[in-house]
Structures are given as structure tokens and as C-alpha cells.
C-alpha positions in Angstrom: 33.6 21.6 -6.0 36.8 23.0 -7.8 38.3 24.7 -4.4 36.1 23.1 -2.3 38.9 21.5 -0.2 36.6 18.1 1.0 36.4 17.6 -3.3 38.9 14.4 -4.2 39.8 13.5 -8.0 40.5 10.8 -9.2 42.7 10.4 -12.5 41.7 6.8 -14.6 43.9 7.5 -17.3 47.5 4.8 -17.8 50.0 6.6 -15.2 51.7 8.1 -18.3 48.2 10.0 -19.1 48.5 11.2 -15.3 52.3 12.6 -15.6 52.0 14.1 -18.9 48.9 15.8 -16.8 46.2 15.7 -14.3 43.8 17.5 -12.1 46.2 19.5 -9.4 45.9 17.5 -6.2 44.2 14.2 -8.1 45.3 11.2 -7.2 45.6 8.2 -9.3 44.3 4.8 -10.1 44.5 2.9 -13.4 42.3 1.7 -15.2 43.4 -1.7 -14.7 42.1 -1.1 -11.1 40.6 -4.5 -9.7 40.1 -3.1 -5.6 40.9 0.6 -4.3 44.1 0.0 -2.4 44.9 1.0 1.1 46.3 4.3 0.6 44.3 5.3 -1.4 41.0 4.4 0.1 43.5 6.7 3.4 43.8 9.6 0.8 40.3 9.7 -0.4 38.8 9.0 2.6 38.0 12.6 4.4 36.8 14.0 0.8 32.6 14.6 0.9 32.5 14.1 -2.7 35.1 12.2 -4.9 35.1 12.7 -8.6 36.6 10.4 -11.5 38.3 11.5 -14.9 39.5 10.7 -18.1 39.8 11.5 -21.6 36.3 11.0 -23.2 35.1 13.9 -23.9 31.4 12.0 -23.3 30.9 8.6 -21.5 34.5 7.1 -20.6 34.1 3.5 -19.5 37.7 3.5 -17.0 36.0 6.0 -14.9 33.0 3.9 -14.3 35.0 1.2 -13.6 37.0 3.4 -11.0 33.9 5.3 -9.8 31.9 1.4 -8.9 35.4 0.9 -7.4 35.4 3.0 -5.1 31.3 3.1 -4.2 32.0 -0.6 -3.2 35.1 0.4 -1.1 32.4 2.7 1.3 33.0 6.2 -0.4 29.5 7.4 -0.7 29.8 10.2 -2.7 31.4 9.4 -6.1 30.7 10.9 -9.7 32.1 11.3 -12.6 33.5 14.3 -14.6 31.3 15.0 -17.7 33.9 16.2 -20.2 36.5 14.1 -18.6 40.2 16.4 -18.9 39.2 17.6 -22.0 36.2 20.2 -20.4 38.6 20.6 -17.7 41.1 22.0 -19.2 39.1 24.0 -21.5 37.2 25.7 -18.4 40.6 26.6 -17.4 40.7 24.7 -13.5 44.3 24.4 -13.1 46.3 20.9 -13.5 49.7 20.0 -12.9 51.8 17.7 -14.0 53.9 15.0 -12.4 53.5 11.0 -10.4 51.4 10.7 -8.1 53.4 11.1 -5.1 49.7 9.5 -3.1 49.6 6.7 -5.4 50.5 2.5 -4.6 48.3 1.2 -7.2 49.7 4.1 -10.0 50.3 1.6 -12.7 
């Protein structure tokens, strides 16, 4: 799934954590979100699978919360990345730093 362009990643950490390093191309939806902003929904709409993640190695309430919001917004296949960002980096998958250019709800 890592190289599948139809899979989208959503970082559920704080904006500062996202800017410090995230899955390459990930969208940011902060942990305090109460709904999915239109721009984020539009960016994710073309994905066949959306994967949320945070920094927790075991269970991440932030990822679960955002995953539930995404499901409620109509996205059919939403999953939570087991092991979060630590597992992603340990596996050697691509990461980048910086702000989210396609996000309107990154705070």
C-alpha cells in the first residue's frame, strides 16, 4: 500500500509534530478536529483507502478519533496505521517535513 497512489495518509498529530516530519504526501487533520474540512475532504475523496496515524506505538486515540470522523464523512475504507509514525520510520518508508499545503484545518 505504501507505493499505491490511491492510498492517502492522514497525520493526526499536532501541526508542530506534522511540520517536524510526516509520511511523504500526508494530509494533516489535527487531533482536536470535530469535523473534516471541505478542502481535506476533497483531497481525500479520490483515495480508495485512507490511513490515519499518530506517534503511538500501540493504540492511538487521536488516529481512532480522526478515522471515525473520516468514516462519518463518507469515506468507505479508513484504517489506522499499526505502530504509527515510529513503525513507519523504523520500516524505512519515505518521510518529509514542512507544512501541509493542501490543508485548511491543520491547527
